[in-house]
TORTORSE-143346 format. One record per residue: x, y, z of N, C-alpha, C in turn; residue number from 1. Coordinates in steps of 0.05 Angstrom, whole numbers, plus 5000, padded with zeros to 4 digits. Layout:
BEGIN
X; Y; Z; X; Y; Z; X; Y; Z; NUM
...
This chain:
BEGIN
5017; 4976; 5000; 5000; 5000; 5000; 5018; 5025; 5000; 1
5038; 5025; 5018; 5056; 5048; 5019; 5071; 5052; 4993; 2
5081; 5030; 4981; 5095; 5032; 4956; 5077; 5043; 4934; 3
5052; 5035; 4934; 5033; 5044; 4914; 5028; 5074; 4916; 4
5026; 5084; 4941; 5023; 5112; 4946; 5047; 5128; 4937; 5
5071; 5117; 4943; 5095; 5131; 4935; 5098; 5133; 4905; 6
5090; 5111; 4891; 5091; 5111; 4861; 5071; 5131; 4850; 7
5048; 5132; 4862; 5027; 5151; 4853; 5037; 5180; 4857; 8
5050; 5185; 4880; 5061; 5212; 4885; 5082; 5219; 4865; 9
5100; 5199; 4859; 5121; 5204; 4839; 5110; 5210; 4812; 10
5090; 5195; 4804; 5077; 5200; 4778; 5064; 5228; 4777; 11
5052; 5236; 4799; 5039; 5262; 4800; 5060; 5284; 4798; 12
5083; 5280; 4811; 5105; 5300; 4810; 5116; 5302; 4782; 13
5120; 5279; 4769; 5131; 5279; 4742; 5111; 5291; 4722; 14
5086; 5286; 4726; 5065; 5297; 4708; 5064; 5328; 4711; 15
5066; 5337; 4736; 5066; 5365; 4742; 5090; 5379; 4730; 16
5113; 5366; 4732; 5138; 5377; 4721; 5136; 5379; 4690; 17
5125; 5359; 4678; 5122; 5359; 4648; 5103; 5381; 4640; 18
5081; 5384; 4654; 5061; 5405; 4648; 5074; 5433; 4652; 19
5089; 5436; 4674; 5102; 5462; 4679; 5122; 5468; 4657; 20
5137; 5449; 4647; 5156; 5453; 4626; 5142; 5462; 4600; 21
5120; 5449; 4593; 5105; 5456; 4569; 5095; 5485; 4571; 22
5083; 5491; 4594; 5073; 5518; 4598; 5095; 5539; 4596; 23
5117; 5533; 4609; 5140; 5551; 4609; 5150; 5558; 4581; 24
5156; 5537; 4566; 5167; 5541; 4539; 5147; 5555; 4521; 25
5121; 5552; 4526; 5101; 5566; 4511; 5100; 5595; 4518; 26
5106; 5601; 4543; 5104; 5629; 4553; 5129; 5646; 4548; 27
5152; 5633; 4543; 5177; 5648; 4540; 5176; 5670; 4520; 28
5166; 5666; 4495; 5166; 5688; 4475; 5149; 5711; 4485; 29
5127; 5706; 4498; 5110; 5728; 4508; 5124; 5743; 4530; 30
5137; 5728; 4549; 5151; 5741; 4571; 5174; 5758; 4561; 31
5188; 5748; 4541; 5211; 5763; 4530; 5201; 5789; 4519; 32
5178; 5789; 4506; 5167; 5814; 4494; 5158; 5833; 4516; 33
5144; 5822; 4536; 5133; 5839; 4558; 5156; 5851; 4575; 34
5176; 5835; 4580; 5198; 5845; 4598; 5218; 5862; 4583; 35
5217; 5862; 4556; 5234; 5878; 4539; 5264; 5872; 4545; 36
5271; 5847; 4544; 5298; 5839; 4550; 5316; 5839; 4526; 37
5340; 5849; 4528; 5360; 5848; 4506; 5370; 5820; 4503; 38
5381; 5814; 4480; 5392; 5787; 4475; 5418; 5784; 4491; 39
5420; 5764; 4508; 5444; 5760; 4524; 5468; 5751; 4507; 40
5490; 5764; 4511; 5515; 5757; 4496; 5537; 5751; 4515; 41
5549; 5727; 4513; 5571; 5719; 4531; 5598; 5729; 4520; 42
5616; 5738; 4537; 5643; 5746; 4528; 5659; 5723; 4517; 43
5677; 5728; 4500; 5694; 5708; 4488; 5718; 5703; 4505; 44
5725; 5678; 4509; 5750; 5672; 4525; 5774; 5675; 4507; 45
5794; 5688; 4518; 5819; 5691; 4504; 5835; 5664; 4504; 46
5845; 5655; 4482; 5860; 5630; 4482; 5887; 5633; 4496; 47
5895; 5659; 4500; 5921; 5664; 4513; 5916; 5684; 4536; 48
5912; 5673; 4560; 5906; 5690; 4583; 5929; 5709; 4590; 49
5953; 5704; 4580; 5976; 5721; 4586; 5973; 5748; 4574; 50
5956; 5751; 4554; 5952; 5777; 4541; 5935; 5795; 4559; 51
5923; 5785; 4580; 5906; 5800; 4597; 5917; 5798; 4625; 52
5910; 5816; 4643; 5918; 5814; 4671; 5903; 5790; 4682; 53
5914; 5777; 4702; 5902; 5754; 4714; 5874; 5760; 4725; 54
5870; 5785; 4735; 5844; 5792; 4747; 5822; 5793; 4726; 55
5829; 5796; 4700; 5809; 5798; 4680; 5812; 5776; 4659; 56
5829; 5756; 4664; 5833; 5734; 4645; 5809; 5715; 4645; 57
5804; 5703; 4623; 5782; 5683; 4621; 5794; 5657; 4610; 58
5789; 5636; 4624; 5801; 5610; 4618; 5783; 5593; 4601; 59
5792; 5584; 4578; 5776; 5566; 4561; 5770; 5540; 4576; 60
5748; 5528; 4569; 5738; 5504; 4583; 5759; 5481; 4582; 61
5774; 5480; 4560; 5794; 5459; 4558; 5819; 5464; 4575; 62
5820; 5487; 4588; 5842; 5492; 4607; 5832; 5492; 4636; 63
5808; 5482; 4640; 5797; 5479; 4667; 5795; 5449; 4673; 64
5806; 5442; 4696; 5807; 5413; 4704; 5779; 5400; 4700; 65
5778; 5376; 4688; 5753; 5362; 4685; 5741; 5356; 4713; 66
5758; 5353; 4733; 5747; 5348; 4760; 5732; 5373; 4770; 67
5742; 5396; 4763; 5729; 5421; 4772; 5702; 5424; 4758; 68
5701; 5417; 4733; 5676; 5418; 4718; 5655; 5399; 4730; 69
5664; 5375; 4737; 5646; 5355; 4749; 5638; 5363; 4778; 70
5657; 5375; 4792; 5651; 5383; 4820; 5630; 5405; 4821; 71
5632; 5424; 4803; 5612; 5446; 4803; 5584; 5435; 4795; 72
5583; 5416; 4777; 5558; 5404; 4770; 5546; 5389; 4794; 73
5563; 5374; 4808; 5553; 5359; 4832; 5544; 5378; 4854; 74
5557; 5401; 4856; 5551; 5420; 4877; 5526; 5437; 4871; 75
5524; 5445; 4846; 5504; 5465; 4839; 5482; 5456; 4820; 76
5486; 5436; 4804; 5466; 5430; 4783; 5472; 5403; 4770; 77
5467; 5381; 4785; 5474; 5355; 4774; 5458; 5346; 4750; 78
5436; 5359; 4745; 5419; 5353; 4721; 5425; 5373; 4698; 79
5448; 5386; 4699; 5455; 5407; 4680; 5451; 5399; 4651; 80
5460; 5375; 4644; 5459; 5366; 4616; 5432; 5354; 4609; 81
5413; 5355; 4627; 5387; 5343; 4623; 5364; 5364; 4620; 82
5370; 5389; 4626; 5349; 5410; 4624; 5357; 5432; 4604; 83
5339; 5450; 4599; 5343; 5472; 4580; 5344; 5499; 4594; 84
5360; 5500; 4615; 5362; 5525; 4630; 5344; 5526; 4655; 85
5321; 5514; 4653; 5302; 5513; 4675; 5297; 5484; 4682; 86
5302; 5477; 4707; 5298; 5449; 4716; 5272; 5446; 4731; 87
5250; 5440; 4716; 5224; 5439; 4728; 5223; 5418; 4750; 88
5236; 5395; 4745; 5236; 5373; 4765; 5251; 5382; 4790; 89
5273; 5397; 4786; 5289; 5407; 4808; 5273; 5427; 4825; 90
5257; 5444; 4811; 5241; 5463; 4825; 5220; 5449; 4843; 91
5207; 5429; 4832; 5187; 5414; 4847; 5200; 5400; 4871; 92
5223; 5387; 4866; 5237; 5373; 4887; 5245; 5392; 4910; 93
5256; 5415; 4902; 5264; 5435; 4922; 5240; 5446; 4938; 94
5218; 5450; 4924; 5194; 5460; 4937; 5183; 5440; 4957; 95
5183; 5415; 4950; 5174; 5394; 4968; 5192; 5392; 4992; 96
5218; 5393; 4988; 5238; 5391; 5010; 5235; 5415; 5029; 97
5230; 5439; 5017; 5227; 5463; 5034; 5202; 5462; 5050; 98
5180; 5452; 5038; 5155; 5450; 5053; 5157; 5430; 5076; 99
5170; 5408; 5070; 5174; 5387; 5091; 5191; 5398; 5114; 100
5211; 5415; 5107; 5229; 5425; 5128; 5217; 5449; 5142; 101
5196; 5461; 5130; 5184; 5485; 5142; 5200; 5510; 5139; 102
5221; 5509; 5122; 5237; 5533; 5117; 5252; 5528; 5091; 103
5265; 5549; 5081; 5281; 5548; 5057; 5307; 5534; 5062; 104
5310; 5509; 5052; 5335; 5494; 5056; 5349; 5488; 5030; 105
5335; 5492; 5008; 5345; 5484; 4982; 5335; 5503; 4960; 106
5353; 5512; 4943; 5345; 5528; 4920; 5342; 5511; 4896; 107
5334; 5524; 4874; 5329; 5508; 4849; 5340; 5522; 4825; 108
5357; 5542; 4828; 5369; 5556; 4806; 5390; 5539; 4792; 109
5387; 5536; 4766; 5407; 5521; 4751; 5432; 5538; 4747; 110
5453; 5525; 4737; 5478; 5540; 4731; 5472; 5562; 4710; 111
5455; 5556; 4691; 5449; 5576; 4670; 5434; 5599; 4682; 112
5416; 5594; 4701; 5401; 5616; 4714; 5420; 5632; 4731; 113
5439; 5619; 4745; 5458; 5634; 4761; 5475; 5652; 4744; 114
5484; 5641; 4721; 5500; 5657; 4702; 5484; 5681; 4692; 115
5459; 5677; 4686; 5442; 5700; 4677; 5440; 5721; 4698; 116
5437; 5712; 4723; 5434; 5731; 4745; 5459; 5747; 4750; 117
5482; 5734; 4752; 5507; 5748; 4759; 5519; 5764; 4735; 118
5510; 5757; 4711; 5521; 5771; 4687; 5504; 5794; 4677; 119
5477; 5790; 4678; 5460; 5809; 4664; 5440; 5824; 4682; 120
5438; 5816; 4708; 5417; 5828; 4725; 5428; 5842; 4749; 121
5412; 5859; 4760; 5418; 5874; 4785; 5418; 5855; 4808; 122
5441; 5852; 4821; 5444; 5832; 4843; 5428; 5840; 4868; 123
5422; 5865; 4871; 5408; 5874; 4895; 5378; 5872; 4893; 124
5368; 5870; 4868; 5339; 5868; 4864; 5329; 5839; 4870; 125
5310; 5837; 4887; 5299; 5810; 4894; 5269; 5811; 4892; 126
5260; 5810; 4867; 5231; 5811; 4861; 5224; 5788; 4843; 127
5197; 5783; 4841; 5187; 5762; 4823; 5194; 5769; 4794; 128
5193; 5795; 4788; 5199; 5804; 4761; 5228; 5798; 4753; 129
5246; 5802; 4772; 5274; 5795; 4766; 5278; 5765; 4763; 130
5264; 5750; 4778; 5265; 5721; 4776; 5256; 5712; 4748; 131
5235; 5725; 4738; 5224; 5718; 4712; 5245; 5726; 4690; 132
5257; 5750; 4694; 5278; 5758; 4675; 5301; 5737; 4675; 133
5309; 5728; 4698; 5330; 5708; 4701; 5323; 5683; 4686; 134
5299; 5674; 4689; 5290; 5649; 4676; 5289; 5652; 4645; 135
5280; 5675; 4636; 5278; 5680; 4607; 5306; 5682; 4595; 136
5324; 5696; 4609; 5352; 5699; 4599; 5366; 5672; 4599; 137
5360; 5655; 4619; 5371; 5628; 4620; 5362; 5612; 4595; 138
5337; 5614; 4589; 5326; 5599; 4566; 5339; 5609; 4540; 139
5343; 5635; 4538; 5356; 5647; 4514; 5385; 5638; 4512; 140
5399; 5637; 4534; 5427; 5628; 4534; 5429; 5599; 4524; 141
5411; 5582; 4533; 5410; 5554; 4524; 5404; 5552; 4495; 142
5388; 5571; 4485; 5381; 5571; 4456; 5405; 5578; 4439; 143
5422; 5596; 4449; 5443; 5608; 4432; 5471; 5596; 4436; 144
5475; 5583; 4459; 5502; 5573; 4466; 5501; 5544; 4474; 145
5524; 5530; 4470; 5526; 5502; 4478; 5528; 5500; 4508; 146
5524; 5477; 4519; 5527; 5472; 4548; 5555; 5478; 4557; 147
5575; 5470; 4540; 5603; 5474; 4547; 5609; 5504; 4549; 148
5598; 5519; 4530; 5603; 5548; 4530; 5591; 5562; 4554; 149
5567; 5553; 4562; 5554; 5565; 4585; 5569; 5558; 4611; 150
5578; 5533; 4613; 5593; 5524; 4636; 5619; 5539; 4638; 151
5632; 5543; 4615; 5657; 5558; 4614; 5653; 5587; 4624; 152
5632; 5600; 4615; 5626; 5627; 4623; 5620; 5628; 4653; 153
5605; 5609; 4663; 5598; 5608; 4692; 5624; 5605; 4709; 154
5641; 5586; 4702; 5665; 5582; 4717; 5685; 5606; 4716; 155
5682; 5622; 4695; 5699; 5646; 4693; 5687; 5670; 4707; 156
5662; 5668; 4716; 5648; 5691; 4727; 5641; 5688; 4756; 157
5635; 5664; 4765; 5625; 5660; 4792; 5645; 5668; 4813; 158
5635; 5676; 4837; 5652; 5685; 4859; 5658; 5662; 4878; 159
5684; 5660; 4885; 5694; 5639; 4903; 5703; 5649; 4930; 160
5698; 5675; 4936; 5707; 5686; 4961; 5735; 5696; 4959; 161
5744; 5711; 4979; 5772; 5722; 4981; 5778; 5740; 4956; 162
5757; 5753; 4945; 5762; 5770; 4922; 5767; 5756; 4896; 163
5763; 5730; 4896; 5770; 5714; 4872; 5745; 5708; 4855; 164
5744; 5722; 4832; 5722; 5717; 4812; 5734; 5700; 4790; 165
5721; 5678; 4784; 5731; 5660; 4763; 5749; 5639; 4774; 166
5749; 5616; 4760; 5763; 5592; 4770; 5793; 5595; 4770; 167
5805; 5609; 4750; 5834; 5612; 4750; 5843; 5628; 4774; 168
5829; 5650; 4779; 5836; 5667; 4802; 5833; 5651; 4828; 169
5811; 5635; 4830; 5806; 5620; 4854; 5828; 5598; 4859; 170
5835; 5584; 4837; 5856; 5564; 4839; 5882; 5576; 4849; 171
5889; 5600; 4838; 5913; 5613; 4846; 5911; 5623; 4875; 172
5889; 5635; 4882; 5885; 5646; 4909; 5887; 5626; 4931; 173
5873; 5603; 4927; 5872; 5583; 4949; 5895; 5563; 4948; 174
5903; 5554; 4924; 5922; 5532; 4922; 5948; 5539; 4907; 175
5949; 5562; 4894; 5973; 5569; 4880; 5978; 5552; 4855; 176
5957; 5542; 4843; 5959; 5526; 4818; 5941; 5537; 4797; 177
5945; 5528; 4772; 5927; 5536; 4751; 5901; 5520; 4752; 178
5880; 5530; 4739; 5854; 5516; 4739; 5856; 5489; 4727; 179
5875; 5485; 4708; 5878; 5459; 4695; 5891; 5438; 4713; 180
5903; 5447; 4735; 5918; 5428; 4753; 5902; 5419; 4777; 181
5878; 5428; 4780; 5862; 5422; 4804; 5856; 5393; 4807; 182
5860; 5382; 4831; 5853; 5354; 4837; 5824; 5351; 4844; 183
5815; 5327; 4849; 5787; 5323; 4858; 5782; 5337; 4884; 184
5800; 5334; 4903; 5797; 5346; 4929; 5796; 5377; 4928; 185
5815; 5388; 4912; 5816; 5417; 4909; 5791; 5427; 4894; 186
5783; 5413; 4874; 5759; 5421; 4858; 5734; 5421; 4875; 187
5731; 5400; 4892; 5708; 5398; 4909; 5707; 5420; 4930; 188
5731; 5428; 4939; 5733; 5450; 4959; 5723; 5476; 4946; 189
5733; 5482; 4923; 5726; 5507; 4909; 5697; 5507; 4901; 190
5687; 5484; 4890; 5659; 5483; 4882; 5641; 5487; 4907; 191
5649; 5477; 4930; 5634; 5480; 4954; 5631; 5508; 4963; 192
5651; 5525; 4957; 5651; 5553; 4965; 5629; 5569; 4952; 193
5620; 5561; 4929; 5601; 5577; 4913; 5575; 5582; 4928; 194
5567; 5563; 4945; 5542; 5565; 4960; 5542; 5589; 4978; 195
5564; 5595; 4991; 5566; 5618; 5009; 5595; 5627; 5010; 196
5605; 5640; 4988; 5634; 5646; 4985; 5646; 5663; 5007; 197
5631; 5684; 5015; 5642; 5702; 5036; 5645; 5688; 5063; 198
5626; 5671; 5069; 5626; 5656; 5094; 5646; 5633; 5093; 199
5644; 5616; 5073; 5661; 5592; 5072; 5690; 5599; 5065; 200
5694; 5622; 5052; 5721; 5630; 5045; 5736; 5644; 5067; 201
5723; 5646; 5090; 5734; 5659; 5114; 5749; 5639; 5130; 202
5773; 5646; 5140; 5790; 5627; 5155; 5775; 5617; 5180; 203
5758; 5634; 5192; 5743; 5626; 5216; 5724; 5603; 5211; 204
5717; 5599; 5185; 5697; 5579; 5179; 5709; 5556; 5162; 205
5735; 5551; 5166; 5748; 5530; 5150; 5735; 5503; 5155; 206
5727; 5497; 5179; 5714; 5471; 5185; 5688; 5468; 5169; 207
5673; 5490; 5166; 5649; 5489; 5150; 5655; 5484; 5121; 208
5677; 5497; 5111; 5685; 5494; 5083; 5694; 5465; 5078; 209
5708; 5453; 5097; 5717; 5425; 5093; 5692; 5407; 5094; 210
5673; 5413; 5111; 5649; 5396; 5112; 5633; 5398; 5086; 211
5632; 5422; 5075; 5619; 5426; 5049; 5634; 5412; 5027; 212
5661; 5412; 5028; 5677; 5398; 5008; 5671; 5368; 5008; 213
5668; 5357; 5033; 5662; 5328; 5035; 5635; 5322; 5023; 214
5616; 5340; 5027; 5589; 5337; 5016; 5590; 5336; 4985; 215
5606; 5354; 4974; 5609; 5356; 4945; 5622; 5330; 4934; 216
5642; 5320; 4948; 5655; 5295; 4939; 5635; 5272; 4940; 217
5619; 5271; 4961; 5599; 5250; 4963; 5578; 5253; 4940; 218
5571; 5278; 4934; 5553; 5283; 4911; 5565; 5273; 4885; 219
5591; 5278; 4882; 5605; 5269; 4857; 5603; 5239; 4854; 220
5606; 5225; 4877; 5605; 5196; 4876; 5576; 5187; 4870; 221
5556; 5199; 4882; 5528; 5192; 4878; 5520; 5197; 4849; 222
5532; 5217; 4836; 5527; 5222; 4808; 5543; 5205; 4789; 223
5560; 5187; 4800; 5578; 5170; 4785; 5599; 5186; 4769; 224
5606; 5209; 4780; 5627; 5225; 4767; 5655; 5214; 4776; 225
5656; 5202; 4800; 5680; 5189; 4810; 5673; 5163; 4822; 226
5693; 5146; 4826; 5688; 5120; 4839; 5688; 5122; 4869; 227
5680; 5101; 4883; 5681; 5101; 4912; 5710; 5103; 4922; 228
5728; 5091; 4908; 5757; 5092; 4915; 5767; 5121; 4913; 229
5760; 5134; 4891; 5769; 5162; 4887; 5756; 5180; 4908; 230
5731; 5174; 4915; 5717; 5190; 4935; 5732; 5188; 4962; 231
5738; 5164; 4970; 5751; 5159; 4996; 5779; 5173; 4997; 232
5793; 5171; 4974; 5820; 5183; 4973; 5818; 5213; 4975; 233
5799; 5225; 4960; 5796; 5254; 4960; 5788; 5265; 4988; 234
5771; 5250; 5002; 5763; 5259; 5028; 5787; 5258; 5048; 235
5804; 5239; 5045; 5827; 5236; 5063; 5851; 5254; 5055; 236
5851; 5263; 5031; 5873; 5279; 5020; 5875; 5306; 5034; 237
5898; 5312; 5047; 5901; 5339; 5060; 5902; 5361; 5038; 238
5890; 5383; 5044; 5890; 5406; 5026; 5914; 5423; 5031; 239
5931; 5426; 5011; 5955; 5443; 5013; 5949; 5471; 5003; 240
5941; 5489; 5020; 5936; 5516; 5012; 5962; 5531; 5007; 241
5961; 5550; 4989; 5986; 5564; 4982; 5996; 5580; 5006; 242
6021; 5585; 5007; 6034; 5597; 5031; 6021; 5624; 5038; 243
6012; 5639; 5018; 6001; 5666; 5023; 5971; 5665; 5028; 244
5959; 5641; 5027; 5930; 5638; 5030; 5921; 5646; 5058; 245
5897; 5657; 5060; 5886; 5665; 5086; 5885; 5642; 5105; 246
5883; 5617; 5095; 5880; 5593; 5112; 5906; 5585; 5126; 247
5929; 5596; 5117; 5954; 5588; 5130; 5968; 5612; 5143; 248
5955; 5635; 5143; 5967; 5658; 5156; 5964; 5657; 5186; 249
């Protein structure tokens, strides 16, 4: 009886998610017109970062560690390659979890939505209209750019704390290595910072940052991005922060 009820609930959730997706994609052209949104354009990554200052360099996706790419998916959007900018199933799941908890414990913004927010929208505005803008811009980005290009832009833009915007700056700030050299353990640590960069990037909250890193590693294993053996090794591996890092001062 219990199993039957659970299956019925799952079917209802999936049906609702499908219906929401259909309604959303039908409404996007209208919303775009009503909101008067410009076409989002992503900056081009320089193939030679040495031509720019490190603070403004943009690292191509093929120069970013594959572990870092997988870690950020596990931390922020494990269904990234399965949705079109808006994860209806993720929204429903997060809503159910938040209702059960009686408070906001989980968000549902995809990587594409986050990129749209931090690149094209006012960060201080927190309104339903801005959320709609974010969703429409995310849909447009997915229409115009490949998943790899969007992920590349996100990793070059997102904030990792300690004044480090973008993965190359973060890899240098925390570990003194290039983005291409990041290990599983280092990647999971940096990906974990994105949730609360100012808090987790603070020396006083290193234990919280390590706890978050472990959660990301476990997520990577659950998503089959890494093996159980790799997961155990990454969790046990000591993090060697660079000599000038805030964590070793």
